[in-house]
C-alpha positions in Angstrom: -45.2 151.9 2.4 -47.9 153.3 5.5 -46.4 155.3 8.0 -47.8 155.1 11.7 -51.6 153.3 11.0 -52.9 150.6 12.8 -51.3 147.5 11.3 -54.4 145.7 12.0 -55.9 147.6 8.7 -53.2 145.9 6.8 -53.2 142.4 8.1 -56.5 140.9 6.1 -54.6 141.5 3.0 -53.6 138.3 1.0 -49.8 139.3 0.7 -47.2 139.7 3.7 -47.2 142.5 5.7 -43.8 143.6 7.7 -44.6 146.1 10.6 -41.8 148.1 11.5 -41.8 149.1 15.2 -39.5 151.9 15.5 -38.6 155.0 17.6 -37.8 158.6 17.2 -34.5 158.3 19.4 -33.6 154.3 18.3 -30.4 155.1 17.3 -30.2 151.2 15.8 -34.0 151.8 14.1 -32.0 154.8 12.3 -29.3 152.4 11.2 -31.4 149.8 9.7 -34.0 151.9 8.2 -32.2 152.6 5.0 -32.1 148.4 4.9 -35.2 147.7 5.7 -36.9 150.1 3.0 -34.2 148.4 0.7 -35.4 144.7 1.4 -38.9 145.5 1.7 -38.7 147.6 -1.6 -37.3 144.7 -3.4 -40.7 142.5 -2.3 -43.0 145.4 -2.6 -44.8 142.9 -5.4 -45.7 140.8 -1.9 -45.1 142.6 0.5 -47.1 145.4 2.2 -44.9 147.9 4.5 -45.8 149.3 7.6 -44.3 151.7 9.9 -45.4 152.4 13.1 -43.6 154.8 15.5 -43.8 153.6 18.5 -43.1 156.8 20.8 -46.3 158.3 18.5 -48.1 155.1 18.7 -47.6 153.9 22.3 -51.0 152.1 22.3 -50.3 149.8 19.0 -46.9 148.8 20.1 -48.7 147.5 23.4 -51.0 145.8 21.7 -48.7 143.6 19.5 -46.6 143.3 22.8 -43.8 145.2 21.6 -41.1 145.6 24.3 -37.9 147.0 22.2 -37.6 148.2 19.4 -36.6 147.8 16.8 -38.9 145.2 16.0 -40.0 144.0 12.5 -43.3 141.3 13.2 -44.1 139.3 9.9 -47.7 138.4 9.4 -49.4 136.3 6.5 -53.2 135.9 6.1 -53.2 138.0 9.7 -51.4 135.9 11.8 -47.7 136.0 13.3 -45.2 134.0 10.9 -42.2 135.5 12.8 -40.2 138.1 14.4 -36.9 140.1 15.2 -36.0 142.6 17.7 -33.0 144.6 17.9 -30.3 145.9 15.3 -30.1 143.0 11.9 -27.3 144.1 9.1 -29.1 144.2 5.3 -27.4 140.5 4.8 -29.1 139.4 8.0 -32.7 140.7 6.7 -32.2 139.9 2.8 -32.0 136.1 4.8 -34.9 136.4 7.1 -37.2 137.5 4.5 -35.7 134.6 2.3 -36.8 132.2 4.4 -40.3 133.7 4.6 -41.3 134.7 1.3 
């Protein structure tokens, strides 16, 4: 997993890229972090994950149009496939990934 680098560097890869936008003081972000980590590890062979701390990297969040956190964006071949905002359970994340992987 890559932390807070610009996601565009990873989007050209031939894998799915999950960009996890989170904030330092975001309680739902902290609650979801273990589930996001676990689900992304389960799909590690087909997925690259990039975490972006919007507090430290507001320009990156702005570049991607992130208005609130947590925000997950899934890209394939550099194109946005889908995104989710707000708190989601591990089960909801598994179902969401399953539709797109």
